[in-house]
N, C-alpha and C positions, 0 to 999 in steps of 0.2 A: 523725196524731195531735197533738195537745196535749201540749207537756212541761210538766208542772205543778210541774217539781223547787222553782224557785225560789220560789214562792209556797207550798210547802207546805211545805216545809223548815224554816222559822219556826216550824210548832207547837211542838214540843218539843226539849230536847238531853238526849241518851243522859247515864245518871248514872255509870256507871262501864265500860262498853265492854269487858264481862271478853271476856278471848279463853278459847276452848275448851281443856281438859286433853287429855294425851294419851290418857287413858282414856275421853274422848268424842267422839274420833274412830271417824268409819265407813268401810265399805271396801266393795263392791263385794260384793252380797248380801247386805246389812245391811237390817233390817225395820223400818218406821215405822207405826205403824196408830194410825187416831182412829175409836172405834169410835162417836161421835157424829154427825161429820158423813160418815162413810162413806167417807175415804180411807185407802187401802192403799198405801204407798210402797216399793218394792224400789230400794235404792239402787246404781248402776251405776257409780259414779266418785263416791266420798265424801270427806271431808275429809282422810283418810289417804292416798287414792292417786289425787288428781286431779290434783295436779302444780298447773302453771299455769293449764289449762285449765278448763272450768267444769264445776262441778258437775251431775251427772246423776240423772235416778232415774225408775225405771217406775213412773207413779202409776194405779193402777187405782180411777176415781171409781164406787163402786156404786151402786146404783139410788136417785136421789132426793141423791143427795150434792153435799155444796157448801160450798165453802171459807168459813170464818169469818165472813167480810164483805167490802163495797168497801173499796177500800186500795191502797196503789202504797209502791214500795220506792225510797227516795232516792237508794241508788247502788246498785243492781244491776240488771241487764239478765236480763230473763224470757222464757223462748220455750217454749212448747208446741205438741207436733206430734201429732195424733191418729194412735194404731197401729188403733185399731177402735173402733164405737160411735161416738156424737156426744157432744161436748161442748157447752154453750152458757157463755156469754159476751158480759158487758158490759166494753167497752173503750173509754176517752175519752169514755162517753156513748152508746156504739154498740154495740147486741145484734145478735151473730150466731152462727149454730154453725156447729163445724168439724166436717169428719166425716174419716175415712179419707183419709190422706195430707195433709191441710191444718195450717198453723204459723198461730201468733200470734206474732211477737215484741214485745216489750214494753221501750222503752227505760226506764229511770229517770225515775220522776217522772209517770209513764201512768199514770190510776187504773184498777183494773180488778176486776173479780169474774166467777167461773165456779159453774157446778154443773151436775148431770148430771140433766134433766127426765126420763129415759125411766124409765117404770117396769116396765122388764122387760129393759131390758139393761145391760150395765154398761158404761165408758168406760174403754181403755186407751190412754194419755197417755204421750208422752215429756216431760218436763220437764228442762230446762237453767237453770242461773244462773250469772250469773257476774258480776264486780266493773266495773262503768260505767267507760269512760273518762274522766279525770280524778280518781277516786275513789280513787288507792293510797291512801291512811290507812286505808281501809275493809277487814275482814277479813271478806271474804264468808262463811267459817266460821260466821259468826254466824247466818246464816240458819238452821241446819239446827239450831242449837244451841236457837233461836225455837222453831223446831219439832216439836222433841220436848220442851222445854215445855209447849206448849201441846197437844200430842198426849197427855201423861202426864197432865195433870190433866183433860182431857177425861176418860179412860181410868177414873180415880178418882173420875168422878162429879162434878168439883168445875166443874163447867160449866152453863149453861143449856141448853136445848135446841137453840140453835144453835151449840153449842161454844164459847161465848164465857165468859171467866171472869167471877166475880161481882167487882163495881164496886171493892172496894180492891185484889183480885189484879190484877185487869185494869189498873188503875193502876200499879203496881209496875212491872208488863211493859210498860206501854206508855212508861214513864219510861226504863226499862234497855234495850229494843231500838227506840228513835226512830230510831237510823239504819240500823234493818232494815226496819221497817214500820210505816207510819201509816195510820192509818183514817180514811174520810172522815166517818164518823160516830162520835160529835156533831163540828158543824162545828168547826175548830181553834184559833178564837177560843175557842168552850167547854172545849175541853182543854185550852190553856195554863192556865186558872184551875182548872179541876178536876182537872188533874194535879199543880199546883202544892199543892194542899190534900190531895188524899185519898194520893197516893203516899206522903207523910209521915207521915199514918198509919197506912197498910196496914203502912210497915217497924217502926214502932212496935209493931203488934201482932202482926209476926212472919211475916207473908206476906214471901216472897223471890222475886224475879225469874227466880231459875236455881235448880233443886232438881236434883243430879247424878244423881240416879235417874230421873229424868225425862228428863234431856238426854242420852240414848243409848238406841243400836239394842235395840230391844225382843226381836230374833231372827235367825234367819241361815238365807238360804233360796237354792237355786241358780237363778240369774235368768233370765226367759225369752229362749230364745237368738234369738228373732224381737226381741225387746226391746233386746237386745245389739248385734244386728245394725244394727237402726235408728240407735241410736247410734255406729254403726263402731266397735266395740270388740270385739274378740276374746273368744269365751267361755272363761271361767276353769277 
């Protein structure tokens, strides 16, 4: 797969690189849910208890679920392992379907998208996220901070039908989290110009990239034993 890190990282520069506070940390059993995109994630190893290892979550992709848009992570390695059901993905331009026991590992800079095209079955997926080699300055906990923000906006009805924040809010988030995620549309050259205009306007109008009430787990459950076993973790 091609690595697009050098090309794409020029798009924007993060504004503040906010570090998660202690009250925003997650641990095994904490839950994030996006009612618009159909994503339900149970943390198996979170920002509080992951140590130096990867963050791990058990993702339930409901029927018709889809991530918010094609993107890449400048400083993160992301791995998907399907536990049950099927997960469709487009990775570096190649479309594939992952079934039970199949995995896809994405190096930093690899463009990807995923969705569950089934109208009858959910997909259960183990998601692992860790800092890429050579990115020691990057705080991988910011990935979860972004997830909480996007999910919180969606659950409050502040996104479109695909889960995308509206333009001014999106610009503020994109500028803050440029070290975590970069979307492929609109094209990077357009993003550079648009963000330089829209992000300052958004800030002036009161839009914020980080809303603490969104950026923390919404509930706590007992993780599925089979998900813990697949992650190589002991039941809590």
